[in-house]
C-alpha positions as CSV (number, residue, x, y, z in Angstrom):
1,M,0.0,0.0,0.0
2,A,2.7,2.5,-1.1
3,H,0.0,5.1,-1.8
4,C,-0.6,5.8,1.9
5,C,2.5,5.2,3.9
6,G,3.2,8.2,6.1
7,S,5.1,11.4,5.8
8,K,8.5,9.6,5.3
9,G,7.0,6.8,3.1
10,N,6.9,4.3,6.0
11,A,4.5,1.4,6.5
12,L,4.0,2.3,10.1
13,D,1.3,4.8,9.4
14,P,-1.9,3.7,11.1
15,I,-3.8,4.3,7.9
16,C,-1.6,1.6,6.2
17,C,-1.3,-0.6,9.2
18,P,-4.1,0.0,11.7
19,H,-2.7,-2.4,14.3
20,A,0.7,-0.5,14.3
21,R,1.1,1.5,17.5
22,C,3.7,4.0,16.8
23,D,4.3,7.7,17.4
24,L,4.9,9.0,13.8
25,A,6.0,12.4,15.0
26,K,8.8,10.7,17.1
27,F,9.6,8.3,14.2
28,D,10.0,11.3,11.8
29,K,12.2,13.1,14.3
30,D,14.3,10.1,15.1
31,I,14.8,8.9,11.5
32,D,16.4,12.3,10.7
33,S,18.7,12.2,13.7
34,E,22.5,11.8,13.3
35,P,22.7,8.6,15.5
36,I,20.0,6.9,13.5
37,A,21.5,7.9,10.2
38,E,24.9,6.5,11.4
39,A,23.2,3.2,12.5
40,I,21.4,2.9,9.1
41,K,24.7,3.6,7.3
42,A,26.5,0.9,9.4
43,D,23.7,-1.6,8.6
44,Q,23.9,-0.8,4.9
45,E,27.7,-1.2,4.9
46,E,27.5,-4.5,6.7
47,G,24.8,-5.7,4.3
48,T,27.1,-4.8,1.4
49,K,30.1,-6.5,3.0
50,L,28.0,-9.7,3.5
51,G,26.7,-9.6,-0.1
52,V,23.0,-9.0,0.7
53,Q,21.2,-9.0,-2.7
54,N,17.6,-8.9,-1.6
55,T,15.2,-8.6,1.3
56,P,14.4,-10.5,3.4
57,S,17.9,-11.9,3.7
58,I,18.7,-14.3,6.6
59,F,22.2,-15.1,7.8
60,L,23.1,-17.8,10.2
61,N,26.7,-17.8,11.5
62,D,27.6,-15.2,8.8
63,T,26.3,-17.5,6.0
64,E,23.3,-16.5,4.0
65,V,20.3,-18.9,4.0
66,P,19.4,-19.3,0.3
67,P,16.1,-17.6,-0.7
68,A,14.8,-21.0,-1.8
69,S,15.3,-22.2,1.8
70,L,13.1,-19.5,3.4
71,D,10.0,-21.7,3.7
72,P,9.3,-22.7,7.4
73,I,10.5,-26.3,7.1
74,D,13.8,-25.5,5.5
75,L,14.4,-22.4,7.6
76,R,13.8,-24.5,10.8
77,A,16.3,-27.1,9.5
78,A,18.8,-24.4,8.7
79,V,18.6,-22.9,12.2
80,E,18.8,-26.3,13.9
81,S,21.8,-27.2,11.6
82,A,23.5,-23.9,12.5
83,L,23.0,-24.7,16.2
84,R,24.7,-28.1,15.7
85,G,27.4,-26.5,13.6
86,T,26.5,-28.5,10.5
87,V,25.1,-27.5,7.1
88,A,21.5,-28.2,6.2
89,T,20.5,-29.4,2.8
90,P,17.3,-27.6,1.5
91,T,14.4,-29.8,0.5
92,P,14.1,-30.0,-3.3
93,K,11.2,-28.0,-4.6
94,P,9.0,-29.3,-7.4
95,E,9.3,-27.3,-10.6
96,K,6.3,-25.2,-11.4
97,L,4.2,-26.5,-14.3
98,P,3.7,-24.2,-17.3
99,Q,0.3,-22.6,-17.3
């Protein structure tokens, strides 16, 4: 709903997300502050260093979970594998049939 997402283009606007409980005036003030700008820049630099190509991106132990493994079953297996210190093998996905 990009057409109604707050004064800074955020999805926290109660019009876009009625269950969001946020102080948009504080959000707008904070998002323009130097400490927040520095934190955002640091996050962007870290993402670039890690090779983030899309969102959402999930990393376990500094290793990206492949986008094909973001379904609940494969993601759980990847987390459990990371906790054990092993590598999970994603479940093969059936190919989509042409329409």
